[in-house]
VOSEZA-84376 format. One line per field, with one value per residue: residue number from 0; x, y, z of N, C-alpha, C in turn; residue in three letters. Coordinates in steps of 0.1 Angstrom, whole numbers. Atoms other than C-alpha are relative to their C-alpha. Layout:
seq: c(NUM/...)
n.x: c(X/...)
n.y: c(Y/...)
n.z: c(Z/...)
ca.x: c(X/...)
ca.y: c(Y/...)
ca.z: c(Z/...)
c.x: c(X/...)
c.y: c(Y/...)
c.z: c(Z/...)
type: c(ALA/...)
This chain:
seq: c(0/1/2/3/4/5/6/7/8/9/10/11/12/13/14/15/16/17/18/19/20/21/22/23/24/25/26/27/28/29/30/31/32/33/34/35/36/37/38/39/40/41/42/43/44/45/46/47/48/49/50/51/52/53/54/55/56/57/58/59/60/61/62/63/64/65/66/67/68/69/70/71/72/73/74/75/76/77/78/79/80/81/82/83/84/85/86/87/88/89/90/91/92/93)
n.x: c(3/7/-7/4/-8/-14/0/1/-12/-11/-4/-5/-13/-8/-3/-10/-13/-4/-1/-4/10/9/7/10/10/8/9/11/8/7/7/7/9/6/-4/-5/-14/-2/3/-12/-10/3/-2/-14/-8/-9/3/9/-4/-10/7/2/-13/-2/9/-5/-11/5/6/-10/-6/10/0/-12/0/9/-4/9/-7/5/10/8/-2/11/-2/-3/11/12/5/-2/13/-1/10/-7/-8/-14/-6/4/13/12/6/14/10/10)
n.y: c(-10/7/-1/-12/-11/2/-4/-14/-6/3/-11/-10/4/-2/-15/-3/5/-8/-15/-4/0/-12/1/10/-5/-11/6/6/-11/-8/9/10/-6/-12/-13/-10/-2/-9/8/8/-9/-4/12/4/-12/-4/-14/0/6/11/12/0/4/14/8/0/9/13/4/3/13/10/1/6/14/8/-2/-9/-11/-13/-5/10/1/8/5/-10/0/-6/-11/-13/-5/-14/-9/-11/5/0/-13/-7/-7/9/5/-4/11/-3)
n.z: c(10/11/13/7/-6/4/14/0/-5/8/8/-8/-4/12/1/-10/4/12/-3/-14/-10/1/12/-1/-10/7/10/-7/-5/10/10/-7/-11/6/-7/8/-2/-12/-12/-2/-5/-13/-9/-1/-4/11/6/11/13/0/3/15/6/-4/8/13/0/-2/12/10/-4/3/14/4/-4/9/14/7/6/-5/9/5/14/6/14/10/10/-6/8/-6/-6/-4/5/8/11/-3/1/-12/3/-2/13/3/0/11)
ca.x: c(-165/-189/-177/-197/-179/-145/-153/-162/-130/-107/-108/-102/-72/-59/-62/-41/-14/-14/-16/1/-19/-31/-41/-61/-78/-88/-101/-122/-135/-144/-155/-167/-182/-191/-173/-165/-129/-133/-147/-117/-93/-110/-110/-73/-62/-48/-45/-70/-68/-45/-72/-78/-41/-39/-70/-55/-23/-43/-64/-33/-17/-48/-49/-13/-17/-47/-30/-54/-42/-45/-66/-95/-90/-120/-124/-110/-142/-165/-188/-179/-206/-195/-220/-194/-177/-139/-132/-149/-181/-215/-230/-263/-293/-314)
ca.y: c(-357/-367/-373/-343/-320/-334/-329/-293/-286/-301/-272/-248/-268/-267/-229/-227/-248/-226/-191/-173/-172/-136/-141/-172/-155/-124/-146/-166/-134/-116/-145/-170/-149/-119/-93/-60/-49/-21/-46/-69/-40/-29/-64/-69/-34/-28/6/16/-2/-29/-56/-47/-52/-85/-98/-88/-106/-136/-137/-134/-163/-184/-176/-184/-217/-228/-216/-188/-159/-122/-116/-137/-149/-162/-179/-161/-168/-147/-121/-85/-71/-35/-8/16/11/5/41/52/65/52/29/39/17/15)
ca.z: c(161/133/97/85/110/101/64/71/90/64/39/67/79/43/42/73/57/25/41/70/102/99/63/70/100/79/51/76/92/60/37/63/91/68/90/75/71/97/122/116/121/152/168/160/169/134/116/90/56/69/68/31/24/43/25/-8/0/11/-21/-43/-24/-29/-66/-70/-51/-73/-105/-113/-135/-125/-156/-168/-204/-224/-257/-287/-307/-286/-302/-294/-271/-266/-269/-285/-318/-318/-327/-294/-310/-300/-326/-342/-335/-366)
c.x: c(-6/8/-3/8/14/1/-1/13/12/4/6/14/10/4/11/14/5/4/6/-12/-9/-8/-12/-11/-9/-9/-12/-10/-9/-9/-9/-10/-6/3/5/15/3/-2/13/12/-2/3/15/9/10/-4/-10/6/9/-7/-2/13/3/-9/5/12/-5/-6/10/7/-8/0/12/1/-9/3/-9/9/-6/-11/-8/1/-11/3/2/-11/-12/-5/2/-13/1/-11/6/8/15/6/-5/-12/-11/-5/-15/-9/-10/-10)
c.y: c(-8/2/13/12/-1/4/15/7/-2/11/12/-3/2/14/4/-5/9/14/2/2/12/0/-9/5/11/-6/-7/11/7/-9/-10/5/13/12/10/3/9/-8/-9/8/4/-11/-3/11/4/14/-2/-5/-11/-13/-2/-5/-14/-9/0/-10/-15/-5/-3/-13/-12/-2/-6/-15/-9/3/9/12/13/5/-12/0/-10/-5/11/1/7/12/13/6/14/8/12/-7/0/13/9/8/-9/-5/5/-13/3/-11)
c.z: c(-12/-13/-7/6/-4/-15/-2/4/-9/-9/8/5/-12/-2/9/-4/-12/4/14/9/-1/-13/1/10/-6/-10/7/5/-11/-9/7/10/-5/8/-10/3/12/13/3/6/14/10/2/4/-11/-5/-12/-13/1/-2/-15/-6/3/-8/-14/-2/0/-13/-11/3/-4/-15/-6/3/-9/-15/-8/-5/5/-9/-6/-16/-5/-13/-10/-10/5/-9/8/5/5/-6/-8/-11/4/0/11/-2/3/-13/-1/0/-10/-1)
type: c(MET/SER/ASP/MET/ALA/ALA/ASP/ALA/ARG/ARG/PRO/LEU/ALA/ASP/LEU/HIS/LYS/ILE/LEU/PRO/ALA/ASP/CYS/ALA/GLY/VAL/LEU/LEU/ASP/VAL/CYS/GLY/LEU/LEU/LYS/GLY/LEU/GLN/GLU/VAL/GLU/ARG/GLU/ARG/GLY/TRP/PRO/ARG/ARG/SER/ALA/LYS/LEU/VAL/LEU/ARG/ILE/CYS/LEU/GLU/GLN/LEU/ALA/LYS/HIS/TYR/GLY/LEU/ARG/PRO/VAL/ALA/VAL/GLY/ALA/SER/THR/HIS/LYS/ASP/ARG/ASN/TRP/MET/ALA/ARG/ASP/GLY/ARG/PRO/GLN/ARG/PHE/GLU)
């Protein structure tokens, strides 16, 4: 096995250590092989919407493992870029 092939397999092996087998398989199918959720369910004989649930669990586990928060928080000094004023009325463009 070449070094390049071994380097490519290492992150996949790490995913299998972090995630349950079904989660890692669904992640690879959807994100790596670009299969649709319905196709994954059909191939595995799963009920409707089950692949979506497994993928969600998988992504939550990965986010937790890598220390990502459920909500993105940006810098507190950013400029407000909403097109509506804070009172819920559209701003006038003059």
